[in-house]
N, CA, C, O and the ligand as a Tripos MOL2 file, in Angstrom:
@<TRIPOS>MOLECULE
protein
  301   299    76     0     0
PROTEIN
NO_CHARGES

@<TRIPOS>ATOM
      1 N         -35.1060  -80.1140   12.6520 N.3       1 MET1
      2 CA        -36.3020  -79.7540   13.4040 C.3       1 MET1
      3 C         -37.4440  -79.3810   12.4520 C.2       1 MET1
      4 O         -37.2690  -78.6170   11.5020 O.2       1 MET1
      5 N         -38.5500  -79.9160   12.7270 N.am      2 LYS2
      6 CA        -39.6970  -79.6850   11.8550 C.3       2 LYS2
      7 C         -40.4210  -78.3910   12.2290 C.2       2 LYS2
      8 O         -40.7060  -78.1220   13.3960 O.2       2 LYS2
      9 N         -40.6980  -77.6260   11.2210 N.am      3 GLU3
     10 CA        -41.4180  -76.3910   11.4840 C.3       3 GLU3
     11 C         -42.8830  -76.5750   11.1940 C.2       3 GLU3
     12 O         -43.2810  -77.0910   10.1500 O.2       3 GLU3
     13 N         -43.6590  -76.1450   12.1320 N.am      4 GLU4
     14 CA        -45.0900  -76.2950   11.9830 C.3       4 GLU4
     15 C         -45.6940  -75.0020   11.4590 C.2       4 GLU4
     16 O         -45.3590  -73.9100   11.9170 O.2       4 GLU4
     17 N         -46.5720  -75.1430   10.5100 N.am      5 ARG5
     18 CA        -47.2610  -73.9530   10.0120 C.3       5 ARG5
     19 C         -48.6560  -73.9050   10.5940 C.2       5 ARG5
     20 O         -49.3750  -74.9030   10.6480 O.2       5 ARG5
     21 N         -49.0080  -72.7200   11.0250 N.am      6 VAL6
     22 CA        -50.2930  -72.5500   11.6940 C.3       6 VAL6
     23 C         -51.0690  -71.4180   11.0300 C.2       6 VAL6
     24 O         -50.5170  -70.6190   10.2740 O.2       6 VAL6
     25 N         -52.3420  -71.3730   11.3290 N.am      7 LYS7
     26 CA        -53.1850  -70.3390   10.7410 C.3       7 LYS7
     27 C         -53.2510  -69.1130   11.6410 C.2       7 LYS7
     28 O         -53.4250  -69.2160   12.8550 O.2       7 LYS7
     29 N         -53.1100  -67.9790   11.0270 N.am      8 ALA8
     30 CA        -53.2390  -66.7180   11.7530 C.3       8 ALA8
     31 C         -54.3320  -65.8800   11.1100 C.2       8 ALA8
     32 O         -54.3990  -65.7150    9.8920 O.2       8 ALA8
     33 N         -55.1690  -65.3680   11.9680 N.am      9 GLU9
     34 CA        -56.2330  -64.4920   11.5060 C.3       9 GLU9
     35 C         -55.7160  -63.0530   11.6100 C.2       9 GLU9
     36 O         -55.3750  -62.5830   12.6950 O.2       9 GLU9
     37 N         -55.6630  -62.3770   10.4890 N.am     10 VAL10
     38 CA        -55.1280  -61.0170   10.4550 C.3      10 VAL10
     39 C         -56.2720  -60.0170   10.3500 C.2      10 VAL10
     40 O         -57.0970  -60.0780    9.4380 O.2      10 VAL10
     41 N         -56.2980  -59.0960   11.3080 N.am     11 MET11
     42 CA        -57.2740  -57.9990   11.2690 C.3      11 MET11
     43 C         -56.4640  -56.7260   11.4470 C.2      11 MET11
     44 O         -56.1950  -56.3010   12.5700 O.2      11 MET11
     45 N         -56.0850  -56.1320   10.3460 N.am     12 CYS12
     46 CA        -55.1520  -55.0100   10.4040 C.3      12 CYS12
     47 C         -55.8100  -53.7410   10.9330 C.2      12 CYS12
     48 O         -56.8180  -53.2800   10.3970 O.2      12 CYS12
     49 N         -55.2150  -53.1700   12.0140 N.am     13 PRO13
     50 CA        -55.7740  -51.9210   12.5420 C.3      13 PRO13
     51 C         -55.4240  -50.7040   11.6750 C.2      13 PRO13
     52 O         -56.0070  -49.6340   11.8480 O.2      13 PRO13
     53 N         -54.4920  -50.8620   10.7610 N.am     14 PHE14
     54 CA        -54.0600  -49.7370    9.9240 C.3      14 PHE14
     55 C         -54.9140  -49.5920    8.6710 C.2      14 PHE14
     56 O         -55.4110  -48.5050    8.3730 O.2      14 PHE14
     57 N         -55.0840  -50.6910    7.9380 N.am     15 CYS15
     58 CA        -55.7610  -50.5750    6.6470 C.3      15 CYS15
     59 C         -57.0480  -51.3920    6.5800 C.2      15 CYS15
     60 O         -57.7570  -51.3600    5.5740 O.2      15 CYS15
     61 N         -57.3460  -52.1180    7.6430 N.am     16 GLY16
     62 CA        -58.5980  -52.8610    7.6670 C.3      16 GLY16
     63 C         -58.5850  -54.1840    6.9220 C.2      16 GLY16
     64 O         -59.6340  -54.8000    6.7340 O.2      16 GLY16
     65 N         -57.4110  -54.6250    6.4980 N.am     17 THR17
     66 CA        -57.3150  -55.9060    5.8100 C.3      17 THR17
     67 C         -57.7330  -57.0410    6.7410 C.2      17 THR17
     68 O         -57.3090  -57.1020    7.8950 O.2      17 THR17
     69 N         -58.5630  -57.9300    6.2280 N.am     18 TYR18
     70 CA        -58.8850  -59.1380    6.9650 C.3      18 TYR18
     71 C         -58.4740  -60.3190    6.1100 C.2      18 TYR18
     72 O         -58.9360  -60.4670    4.9790 O.2      18 TYR18
     73 N         -57.6200  -61.1460    6.6410 N.am     19 THR19
     74 CA        -57.1600  -62.2990    5.8650 C.3      19 THR19
     75 C         -56.6690  -63.3960    6.7920 C.2      19 THR19
     76 O         -56.4490  -63.1800    7.9840 O.2      19 THR19
     77 N         -56.5060  -64.5560    6.2260 N.am     20 ILE20
     78 CA        -55.9480  -65.6860    6.9720 C.3      20 ILE20
     79 C         -54.6010  -66.0170    6.3390 C.2      20 ILE20
     80 O         -54.4960  -66.2010    5.1260 O.2      20 ILE20
     81 N         -53.5770  -66.0890    7.1800 N.am     21 LEU21
     82 CA        -52.2480  -66.4290    6.6680 C.3      21 LEU21
     83 C         -51.7810  -67.7140    7.3140 C.2      21 LEU21
     84 O         -52.1490  -68.0370    8.4440 O.2      21 LEU21
     85 N         -50.9590  -68.4420    6.5700 N.am     22 LYS22
     86 CA        -50.3100  -69.6150    7.1640 C.3      22 LYS22
     87 C         -48.8650  -69.2450    7.4230 C.2      22 LYS22
     88 O         -48.1200  -68.8920    6.5090 O.2      22 LYS22
     89 N         -48.4870  -69.3310    8.6790 N.am     23 ILE23
     90 CA        -47.1480  -68.8960    9.0750 C.3      23 ILE23
     91 C         -46.5250  -69.9080   10.0140 C.2      23 ILE23
     92 O         -47.1900  -70.8230   10.5000 O.2      23 ILE23
     93 N         -45.2410  -69.7290   10.2590 N.am     24 LYS24
     94 CA        -44.5370  -70.6010   11.2000 C.3      24 LYS24
     95 C         -44.9520  -70.2590   12.6280 C.2      24 LYS24
     96 O         -45.1510  -69.0940   12.9710 O.2      24 LYS24
     97 N         -45.0740  -71.2790   13.4370 N.am     25 ASN25
     98 CA        -45.6650  -71.0720   14.7690 C.3      25 ASN25
     99 C         -44.7460  -70.4200   15.7880 C.2      25 ASN25
    100 O         -45.1760  -70.1490   16.9090 O.2      25 ASN25
    101 N         -43.4900  -70.1580   15.4310 N.am     26 HIS26
    102 CA        -42.6180  -69.4960   16.4120 C.3      26 HIS26
    103 C         -42.5020  -68.0020   16.1500 C.2      26 HIS26
    104 O         -41.7410  -67.3090   16.8250 O.2      26 HIS26
    105 N         -43.2450  -67.5080   15.1830 N.am     27 ARG27
    106 CA        -43.1320  -66.0880   14.8550 C.3      27 ARG27
    107 C         -43.8280  -65.2050   15.8770 C.2      27 ARG27
    108 O         -44.8090  -65.5990   16.5080 O.2      27 ARG27
    109 N         -43.2890  -63.9910   16.0220 N.am     28 LYS28
    110 CA        -43.8500  -63.0380   16.9900 C.3      28 LYS28
    111 C         -44.6490  -61.9490   16.2900 C.2      28 LYS28
    112 O         -45.5030  -61.2950   16.8890 O.2      28 LYS28
    113 N         -44.3520  -61.7730   15.0110 N.am     29 SER29
    114 CA        -45.0460  -60.7190   14.2840 C.3      29 SER29
    115 C         -45.1990  -61.1290   12.8300 C.2      29 SER29
    116 O         -44.5350  -62.0430   12.3400 O.2      29 SER29
    117 N         -46.0850  -60.4310   12.1680 N.am     30 VAL30
    118 CA        -46.3230  -60.7030   10.7610 C.3      30 VAL30
    119 C         -46.5670  -59.3530   10.0930 C.2      30 VAL30
    120 O         -47.1120  -58.4410   10.7150 O.2      30 VAL30
    121 N         -46.1670  -59.2240    8.8330 N.am     31 SER31
    122 CA        -46.4770  -57.9470    8.1910 C.3      31 SER31
    123 C         -47.7670  -58.0790    7.4010 C.2      31 SER31
    124 O         -48.0140  -59.0810    6.7290 O.2      31 SER31
    125 N         -48.5690  -57.0550    7.5020 N.am     32 CYS32
    126 CA        -49.8680  -57.0350    6.8540 C.3      32 CYS32
    127 C         -49.6930  -57.1130    5.3380 C.2      32 CYS32
    128 O         -48.8930  -56.3700    4.7710 O.2      32 CYS32
    129 N         -50.4230  -57.9920    4.6870 N.am     33 PRO33
    130 CA        -50.2960  -58.0910    3.2250 C.3      33 PRO33
    131 C         -50.8410  -56.8420    2.5140 C.2      33 PRO33
    132 O         -50.5020  -56.5840    1.3590 O.2      33 PRO33
    133 N         -51.6690  -56.0880    3.2000 N.am     34 GLY34
    134 CA        -52.2460  -54.8960    2.5900 C.3      34 GLY34
    135 C         -51.3410  -53.6780    2.6850 C.2      34 GLY34
    136 O         -51.1480  -52.9720    1.6950 O.2      34 GLY34
    137 N         -50.7760  -53.4210    3.8790 N.am     35 CYS35
    138 CA        -50.0280  -52.1700    4.0640 C.3      35 CYS35
    139 C         -48.6130  -52.3870    4.5880 C.2      35 CYS35
    140 O         -47.8680  -51.4220    4.7600 O.2      35 CYS35
    141 N         -48.2320  -53.6290    4.8430 N.am     36 ARG36
    142 CA        -46.8520  -53.9320    5.2680 C.3      36 ARG36
    143 C         -46.5120  -53.5030    6.6800 C.2      36 ARG36
    144 O         -45.3450  -53.5540    7.0680 O.2      36 ARG36
    145 N         -47.4810  -53.0870    7.4470 N.am     37 GLU37
    146 CA        -47.2020  -52.7520    8.8460 C.3      37 GLU37
    147 C         -46.9540  -54.0440    9.6160 C.2      37 GLU37
    148 O         -47.5460  -55.0770    9.3050 O.2      37 GLU37
    149 N         -46.0900  -53.9890   10.6100 N.am     38 GLN38
    150 CA        -45.8350  -55.1500   11.4540 C.3      38 GLN38
    151 C         -46.9560  -55.2910   12.4740 C.2      38 GLN38
    152 O         -47.2920  -54.3490   13.1910 O.2      38 GLN38
    153 N         -47.5160  -56.4720   12.5180 N.am     39 LEU39
    154 CA        -48.5930  -56.7260   13.4780 C.3      39 LEU39
    155 C         -48.1370  -57.7710   14.4810 C.2      39 LEU39
    156 O         -47.4490  -58.7330   14.1420 O.2      39 LEU39
    157 N         -48.5350  -57.5570   15.7090 N.am     40 TYR40
    158 CA        -48.1950  -58.4770   16.7840 C.3      40 TYR40
    159 C         -49.0780  -59.7210   16.6980 C.2      40 TYR40
    160 O         -50.2910  -59.6220   16.5150 O.2      40 TYR40
    161 N         -48.4620  -60.8770   16.8300 N.am     41 LEU41
    162 CA        -49.2040  -62.1400   16.7860 C.3      41 LEU41
    163 C         -49.5400  -62.5790   18.2060 C.2      41 LEU41
    164 O         -48.6680  -62.9380   18.9960 O.2      41 LEU41
    165 N         -50.8010  -62.5380   18.4920 N.am     42 LYS42
    166 CA        -51.2700  -62.9440   19.8160 C.3      42 LYS42
    167 C         -51.8060  -64.3610   19.6900 C.2      42 LYS42
    168 O         -52.5700  -64.6600   18.7710 O.2      42 LYS42
    169 N         -51.4100  -65.2320   20.6060 N.am     43 LYS43
    170 CA        -51.9200  -66.6030   20.5610 C.3      43 LYS43
    171 C         -53.3800  -66.6240   20.9830 C.2      43 LYS43
    172 O         -53.7690  -65.9830   21.9590 O.2      43 LYS43
    173 N         -54.1670  -67.3580   20.2440 N.am     44 THR44
    174 CA        -55.5630  -67.4910   20.6250 C.3      44 THR44
    175 C         -55.7270  -68.9040   21.1790 C.2      44 THR44
    176 O         -54.8750  -69.7670   20.9660 O.2      44 THR44
    177 N         -56.7870  -69.1230   21.8630 N.am     45 HIS45
    178 CA        -57.0290  -70.4790   22.3390 C.3      45 HIS45
    179 C         -58.1500  -71.1370   21.5450 C.2      45 HIS45
    180 O         -58.6680  -72.1920   21.9130 O.2      45 HIS45
    181 N         -58.5030  -70.4900   20.4560 N.am     46 GLY46
    182 CA        -59.5340  -71.0670   19.5940 C.3      46 GLY46
    183 C         -58.9860  -72.2170   18.7610 C.2      46 GLY46
    184 O         -57.7720  -72.3570   18.6090 O.2      46 GLY46
    185 N         -59.8640  -73.0210   18.2330 N.am     47 LYS47
    186 CA        -59.4380  -74.1570   17.4190 C.3      47 LYS47
    187 C         -59.1170  -73.7320   15.9890 C.2      47 LYS47
    188 O         -58.2720  -74.3200   15.3150 O.2      47 LYS47
    189 N         -59.8050  -72.7130   15.5620 N.am     48 ASP48
    190 CA        -59.6820  -72.3380   14.1610 C.3      48 ASP48
    191 C         -58.3610  -71.6510   13.8330 C.2      48 ASP48
    192 O         -57.7610  -71.9110   12.7890 O.2      48 ASP48
    193 N         -57.9190  -70.7860   14.7160 N.am     49 PHE49
    194 CA        -56.6970  -70.0400   14.4490 C.3      49 PHE49
    195 C         -55.7440  -70.1450   15.6170 C.2      49 PHE49
    196 O         -56.1490  -70.1330   16.7790 O.2      49 PHE49
    197 N         -54.4800  -70.2450   15.2890 N.am     50 TYR50
    198 CA        -53.4360  -70.3260   16.3110 C.3      50 TYR50
    199 C         -53.0930  -68.9310   16.8150 C.2      50 TYR50
    200 O         -52.8510  -68.7220   18.0040 O.2      50 TYR50
    201 N         -53.0790  -67.9760   15.8780 N.am     51 PHE51
    202 CA        -52.7500  -66.6000   16.2170 C.3      51 PHE51
    203 C         -53.8380  -65.6500   15.7640 C.2      51 PHE51
    204 O         -54.6280  -65.9600   14.8730 O.2      51 PHE51
    205 N         -53.8660  -64.4910   16.3920 N.am     52 ARG52
    206 CA        -54.6610  -63.3880   15.8880 C.3      52 ARG52
    207 C         -53.7400  -62.1670   15.8290 C.2      52 ARG52
    208 O         -53.0560  -61.8410   16.7990 O.2      52 ARG52
    209 N         -53.7380  -61.5180   14.7040 N.am     53 ALA53
    210 CA        -52.9190  -60.3130   14.5340 C.3      53 ALA53
    211 C         -53.8510  -59.1330   14.3740 C.2      53 ALA53
    212 O         -54.3720  -58.8810   13.2880 O.2      53 ALA53
    213 N         -54.0590  -58.4110   15.4600 N.am     54 SER54
    214 CA        -54.9600  -57.2680   15.3930 C.3      54 SER54
    215 C         -54.3990  -56.0510   16.1200 C.2      54 SER54
    216 O         -55.1130  -55.0830   16.3790 O.2      54 SER54
    217 N         -53.1060  -56.1150   16.4460 N.am     55 GLU55
    218 CA        -52.4640  -54.9950   17.1410 C.3      55 GLU55
    219 C         -51.1610  -54.6610   16.4360 C.2      55 GLU55
    220 O         -50.5080  -55.5370   15.8690 O.2      55 GLU55
    221 N         -50.7930  -53.4070   16.4740 N.am     56 ALA56
    222 CA        -49.5190  -52.9950   15.8910 C.3      56 ALA56
    223 C         -48.3700  -53.5590   16.7180 C.2      56 ALA56
    224 O         -48.3790  -53.4640   17.9450 O.2      56 ALA56
    225 N         -47.4090  -54.1290   16.0640 N.am     57 PHE57
    226 CA        -46.2640  -54.6960   16.7690 C.3      57 PHE57
    227 C         -45.4230  -53.5920   17.4020 C.2      57 PHE57
    228 O         -44.9650  -53.7250   18.5370 O.2      57 PHE57
    229 N         -45.2240  -52.5120   16.6700 N.am     58 GLY58
    230 CA        -44.4360  -51.3840   17.1640 C.3      58 GLY58
    231 C         -44.9950  -50.7940   18.4480 C.2      58 GLY58
    232 O         -44.2490  -50.5010   19.3830 O.2      58 GLY58
    233 N         -46.3030  -50.6210   18.4880 N.am     59 MET59
    234 CA        -46.9650  -50.0550   19.6610 C.3      59 MET59
    235 C         -46.6870  -50.8820   20.8980 C.2      59 MET59
    236 O         -46.4530  -50.3590   21.9880 O.2      59 MET59
    237 N         -46.7180  -52.1630   20.7000 N.am     60 ARG60
    238 CA        -46.4870  -53.0970   21.7900 C.3      60 ARG60
    239 C         -45.0800  -52.9180   22.3580 C.2      60 ARG60
    240 O         -44.8840  -52.8900   23.5730 O.2      60 ARG60
    241 N         -44.1120  -52.7990   21.4610 N.am     61 ASN61
    242 CA        -42.7360  -52.5990   21.9040 C.3      61 ASN61
    243 C         -42.5840  -51.2920   22.6580 C.2      61 ASN61
    244 O         -41.8780  -51.2220   23.6640 O.2      61 ASN61
    245 N         -43.2440  -50.2680   22.1720 N.am     62 ILE62
    246 CA        -43.1710  -48.9660   22.8290 C.3      62 ILE62
    247 C         -43.7330  -49.0790   24.2420 C.2      62 ILE62
    248 O         -43.1570  -48.5400   25.1870 O.2      62 ILE62
    249 N         -44.8410  -49.7700   24.3850 N.am     63 THR63
    250 CA        -45.4400  -49.9610   25.7040 C.3      63 THR63
    251 C         -44.4640  -50.6620   26.6370 C.2      63 THR63
    252 O         -44.3300  -50.2880   27.8020 O.2      63 THR63
    253 N         -43.7860  -51.6800   26.1210 N.am     64 ARG64
    254 CA        -42.8060  -52.4010   26.9460 C.3      64 ARG64
    255 C         -41.6710  -51.4960   27.3780 C.2      64 ARG64
    256 O         -41.2160  -51.5570   28.5200 O.2      64 ARG64
    257 N         -41.2170  -50.6570   26.4650 N.am     65 GLU65
    258 CA        -40.1420  -49.7260   26.7870 C.3      65 GLU65
    259 C         -40.5610  -48.8200   27.9410 C.2      65 GLU65
    260 O         -39.7760  -48.5740   28.8570 O.2      65 GLU65
    261 N         -41.7740  -48.3330   27.8970 N.am     66 PHE66
    262 CA        -42.2740  -47.4670   28.9560 C.3      66 PHE66
    263 C         -42.3330  -48.2140   30.2830 C.2      66 PHE66
    264 O         -41.9950  -47.6710   31.3340 O.2      66 PHE66
    265 N         -42.7620  -49.4540   30.2150 N.am     67 GLU67
    266 CA        -42.8510  -50.2590   31.4380 C.3      67 GLU67
    267 C         -41.4650  -50.4310   32.0660 C.2      67 GLU67
    268 O         -41.2920  -50.3640   33.2830 O.2      67 GLU67
    269 N         -40.4910  -50.6540   31.1880 N.am     68 LYS68
    270 CA        -39.1140  -50.8300   31.6620 C.3      68 LYS68
    271 C         -38.6250  -49.5520   32.3350 C.2      68 LYS68
    272 O         -38.0310  -49.5930   33.4120 O.2      68 LYS68
    273 N         -38.8790  -48.4330   31.6960 N.am     69 LEU69
    274 CA        -38.4710  -47.1430   32.2510 C.3      69 LEU69
    275 C         -39.0990  -46.9260   33.6170 C.2      69 LEU69
    276 O         -38.4480  -46.4680   34.5560 O.2      69 LEU69
    277 N         -40.3630  -47.2630   33.7040 N.am     70 PHE70
    278 CA        -41.0960  -47.0620   34.9360 C.3      70 PHE70
    279 C         -40.4990  -47.9160   36.0550 C.2      70 PHE70
    280 O         -40.3350  -47.4590   37.1860 O.2      70 PHE70
    281 N         -40.1810  -49.1550   35.7180 N.am     71 GLU71
    282 CA        -39.5820  -50.0600   36.7030 C.3      71 GLU71
    283 C         -38.2460  -49.5280   37.2050 C.2      71 GLU71
    284 O         -37.9490  -49.5640   38.3990 O.2      71 GLU71
    285 N         -37.4510  -49.0330   36.2610 N.am     72 GLU72
    286 CA        -36.1400  -48.5090   36.6380 C.3      72 GLU72
    287 C         -36.2630  -47.2910   37.5300 C.2      72 GLU72
    288 O         -35.5050  -47.1310   38.4870 O.2      72 GLU72
    289 N         -37.2240  -46.4280   37.2120 N.am     73 ASN73
    290 CA        -37.4040  -45.2040   37.9750 C.3      73 ASN73
    291 C         -37.9250  -45.4570   39.3860 C.2      73 ASN73
    292 O         -37.6720  -44.6630   40.2920 O.2      73 ASN73
    293 N         -38.6380  -46.5370   39.5740 N.am     74 SER74
    294 CA        -39.2520  -46.7680   40.8790 C.3      74 SER74
    295 C         -38.3320  -47.5270   41.8390 C.2      74 SER74
    296 O         -38.7280  -47.8260   42.9650 O.2      74 SER74
    297 N         -37.1310  -47.8360   41.4080 N.am     75 LYS75
    298 CA        -36.1850  -48.5450   42.2750 C.3      75 LYS75
    299 C         -35.5790  -47.6180   43.3370 C.2      75 LYS75
    300 O         -34.7630  -48.0580   44.1480 O.2      75 LYS75
    301 ZN        -52.7040  -53.3520    6.8520 Zn       76 ZN76
@<TRIPOS>BOND
     1     1     2 1
     2     2     3 1
     3     3     4 2
     4     3     5 am
     5     5     6 1
     6     6     7 1
     7     7     8 2
     8     7     9 am
     9     9    10 1
    10    10    11 1
    11    11    12 2
    12    11    13 am
    13    13    14 1
    14    14    15 1
    15    15    16 2
    16    15    17 am
    17    17    18 1
    18    18    19 1
    19    19    20 2
    20    19    21 am
    21    21    22 1
    22    22    23 1
    23    23    24 2
    24    23    25 am
    25    25    26 1
    26    26    27 1
    27    27    28 2
    28    27    29 am
    29    29    30 1
    30    30    31 1
    31    31    32 2
    32    31    33 am
    33    33    34 1
    34    34    35 1
    35    35    36 2
    36    35    37 am
    37    37    38 1
    38    38    39 1
    39    39    40 2
    40    39    41 am
    41    41    42 1
    42    42    43 1
    43    43    44 2
    44    43    45 am
    45    45    46 1
    46    46    47 1
    47    47    48 2
    48    47    49 am
    49    49    50 1
    50    50    51 1
    51    51    52 2
    52    51    53 am
    53    53    54 1
    54    54    55 1
    55    55    56 2
    56    55    57 am
    57    57    58 1
    58    58    59 1
    59    59    60 2
    60    59    61 am
    61    61    62 1
    62    62    63 1
    63    63    64 2
    64    63    65 am
    65    65    66 1
    66    66    67 1
    67    67    68 2
    68    67    69 am
    69    69    70 1
    70    70    71 1
    71    71    72 2
    72    71    73 am
    73    73    74 1
    74    74    75 1
    75    75    76 2
    76    75    77 am
    77    77    78 1
    78    78    79 1
    79    79    80 2
    80    79    81 am
    81    81    82 1
    82    82    83 1
    83    83    84 2
    84    83    85 am
    85    85    86 1
    86    86    87 1
    87    87    88 2
    88    87    89 am
    89    89    90 1
    90    90    91 1
    91    91    92 2
    92    91    93 am
    93    93    94 1
    94    94    95 1
    95    95    96 2
    96    95    97 am
    97    97    98 1
    98    98    99 1
    99    99   100 2
   100    99   101 am
   101   101   102 1
   102   102   103 1
   103   103   104 2
   104   103   105 am
   105   105   106 1
   106   106   107 1
   107   107   108 2
   108   107   109 am
   109   109   110 1
   110   110   111 1
   111   111   112 2
   112   111   113 am
   113   113   114 1
   114   114   115 1
   115   115   116 2
   116   115   117 am
   117   117   118 1
   118   118   119 1
   119   119   120 2
   120   119   121 am
   121   121   122 1
   122   122   123 1
   123   123   124 2
   124   123   125 am
   125   125   126 1
   126   126   127 1
   127   127   128 2
   128   127   129 am
   129   129   130 1
   130   130   131 1
   131   131   132 2
   132   131   133 am
   133   133   134 1
   134   134   135 1
   135   135   136 2
   136   135   137 am
   137   137   138 1
   138   138   139 1
   139   139   140 2
   140   139   141 am
   141   141   142 1
   142   142   143 1
   143   143   144 2
   144   143   145 am
   145   145   146 1
   146   146   147 1
   147   147   148 2
   148   147   149 am
   149   149   150 1
   150   150   151 1
   151   151   152 2
   152   151   153 am
   153   153   154 1
   154   154   155 1
   155   155   156 2
   156   155   157 am
   157   157   158 1
   158   158   159 1
   159   159   160 2
   160   159   161 am
   161   161   162 1
   162   162   163 1
   163   163   164 2
   164   163   165 am
   165   165   166 1
   166   166   167 1
   167   167   168 2
   168   167   169 am
   169   169   170 1
   170   170   171 1
   171   171   172 2
   172   171   173 am
   173   173   174 1
   174   174   175 1
   175   175   176 2
   176   175   177 am
   177   177   178 1
   178   178   179 1
   179   179   180 2
   180   179   181 am
   181   181   182 1
   182   182   183 1
   183   183   184 2
   184   183   185 am
   185   185   186 1
   186   186   187 1
   187   187   188 2
   188   187   189 am
   189   189   190 1
   190   190   191 1
   191   191   192 2
   192   191   193 am
   193   193   194 1
   194   194   195 1
   195   195   196 2
   196   195   197 am
   197   197   198 1
   198   198   199 1
   199   199   200 2
   200   199   201 am
   201   201   202 1
   202   202   203 1
   203   203   204 2
   204   203   205 am
   205   205   206 1
   206   206   207 1
   207   207   208 2
   208   207   209 am
   209   209   210 1
   210   210   211 1
   211   211   212 2
   212   211   213 am
   213   213   214 1
   214   214   215 1
   215   215   216 2
   216   215   217 am
   217   217   218 1
   218   218   219 1
   219   219   220 2
   220   219   221 am
   221   221   222 1
   222   222   223 1
   223   223   224 2
   224   223   225 am
   225   225   226 1
   226   226   227 1
   227   227   228 2
   228   227   229 am
   229   229   230 1
   230   230   231 1
   231   231   232 2
   232   231   233 am
   233   233   234 1
   234   234   235 1
   235   235   236 2
   236   235   237 am
   237   237   238 1
   238   238   239 1
   239   239   240 2
   240   239   241 am
   241   241   242 1
   242   242   243 1
   243   243   244 2
   244   243   245 am
   245   245   246 1
   246   246   247 1
   247   247   248 2
   248   247   249 am
   249   249   250 1
   250   250   251 1
   251   251   252 2
   252   251   253 am
   253   253   254 1
   254   254   255 1
   255   255   256 2
   256   255   257 am
   257   257   258 1
   258   258   259 1
   259   259   260 2
   260   259   261 am
   261   261   262 1
   262   262   263 1
   263   263   264 2
   264   263   265 am
   265   265   266 1
   266   266   267 1
   267   267   268 2
   268   267   269 am
   269   269   270 1
   270   270   271 1
   271   271   272 2
   272   271   273 am
   273   273   274 1
   274   274   275 1
   275   275   276 2
   276   275   277 am
   277   277   278 1
   278   278   279 1
   279   279   280 2
   280   279   281 am
   281   281   282 1
   282   282   283 1
   283   283   284 2
   284   283   285 am
   285   285   286 1
   286   286   287 1
   287   287   288 2
   288   287   289 am
   289   289   290 1
   290   290   291 1
   291   291   292 2
   292   291   293 am
   293   293   294 1
   294   294   295 1
   295   295   296 2
   296   295   297 am
   297   297   298 1
   298   298   299 1
   299   299   300 2
@<TRIPOS>SUBSTRUCTURE
     1 MET1         2 RESIDUE 1 A MET
     2 LYS2         6 RESIDUE 1 A LYS
     3 GLU3        10 RESIDUE 1 A GLU
     4 GLU4        14 RESIDUE 1 A GLU
     5 ARG5        18 RESIDUE 1 A ARG
     6 VAL6        22 RESIDUE 1 A VAL
     7 LYS7        26 RESIDUE 1 A LYS
     8 ALA8        30 RESIDUE 1 A ALA
     9 GLU9        34 RESIDUE 1 A GLU
    10 VAL10       38 RESIDUE 1 A VAL
    11 MET11       42 RESIDUE 1 A MET
    12 CYS12       46 RESIDUE 1 A CYS
    13 PRO13       50 RESIDUE 1 A PRO
    14 PHE14       54 RESIDUE 1 A PHE
    15 CYS15       58 RESIDUE 1 A CYS
    16 GLY16       62 RESIDUE 1 A GLY
    17 THR17       66 RESIDUE 1 A THR
    18 TYR18       70 RESIDUE 1 A TYR
    19 THR19       74 RESIDUE 1 A THR
    20 ILE20       78 RESIDUE 1 A ILE
    21 LEU21       82 RESIDUE 1 A LEU
    22 LYS22       86 RESIDUE 1 A LYS
    23 ILE23       90 RESIDUE 1 A ILE
    24 LYS24       94 RESIDUE 1 A LYS
    25 ASN25       98 RESIDUE 1 A ASN
    26 HIS26      102 RESIDUE 1 A HIS
    27 ARG27      106 RESIDUE 1 A ARG
    28 LYS28      110 RESIDUE 1 A LYS
    29 SER29      114 RESIDUE 1 A SER
    30 VAL30      118 RESIDUE 1 A VAL
    31 SER31      122 RESIDUE 1 A SER
    32 CYS32      126 RESIDUE 1 A CYS
    33 PRO33      130 RESIDUE 1 A PRO
    34 GLY34      134 RESIDUE 1 A GLY
    35 CYS35      138 RESIDUE 1 A CYS
    36 ARG36      142 RESIDUE 1 A ARG
    37 GLU37      146 RESIDUE 1 A GLU
    38 GLN38      150 RESIDUE 1 A GLN
    39 LEU39      154 RESIDUE 1 A LEU
    40 TYR40      158 RESIDUE 1 A TYR
    41 LEU41      162 RESIDUE 1 A LEU
    42 LYS42      166 RESIDUE 1 A LYS
    43 LYS43      170 RESIDUE 1 A LYS
    44 THR44      174 RESIDUE 1 A THR
    45 HIS45      178 RESIDUE 1 A HIS
    46 GLY46      182 RESIDUE 1 A GLY
    47 LYS47      186 RESIDUE 1 A LYS
    48 ASP48      190 RESIDUE 1 A ASP
    49 PHE49      194 RESIDUE 1 A PHE
    50 TYR50      198 RESIDUE 1 A TYR
    51 PHE51      202 RESIDUE 1 A PHE
    52 ARG52      206 RESIDUE 1 A ARG
    53 ALA53      210 RESIDUE 1 A ALA
    54 SER54      214 RESIDUE 1 A SER
    55 GLU55      218 RESIDUE 1 A GLU
    56 ALA56      222 RESIDUE 1 A ALA
    57 PHE57      226 RESIDUE 1 A PHE
    58 GLY58      230 RESIDUE 1 A GLY
    59 MET59      234 RESIDUE 1 A MET
    60 ARG60      238 RESIDUE 1 A ARG
    61 ASN61      242 RESIDUE 1 A ASN
    62 ILE62      246 RESIDUE 1 A ILE
    63 THR63      250 RESIDUE 1 A THR
    64 ARG64      254 RESIDUE 1 A ARG
    65 GLU65      258 RESIDUE 1 A GLU
    66 PHE66      262 RESIDUE 1 A PHE
    67 GLU67      266 RESIDUE 1 A GLU
    68 LYS68      270 RESIDUE 1 A LYS
    69 LEU69      274 RESIDUE 1 A LEU
    70 PHE70      278 RESIDUE 1 A PHE
    71 GLU71      282 RESIDUE 1 A GLU
    72 GLU72      286 RESIDUE 1 A GLU
    73 ASN73      290 RESIDUE 1 A ASN
    74 SER74      294 RESIDUE 1 A SER
    75 LYS75      298 RESIDUE 1 A LYS
    76 ZN76       301 GROUP 0 **** ****
């Protein structure tokens, strides 16, 4: 299976790094080259970049956990 590499625009909310990375298109997160924090890869619909990484990956997971808890509690 061929892996496609795509461009991701990284805008780190932790250290302010702005960079363009070439990564595999099935990835969900990328670590910031400046501070190593995991950033969530959001698909963009722009032509220039396939992904934009401007949110903390961890935060996103925490939000999902809360949503799950809420769903369970409301049953
Ligand atoms: Zn960073």
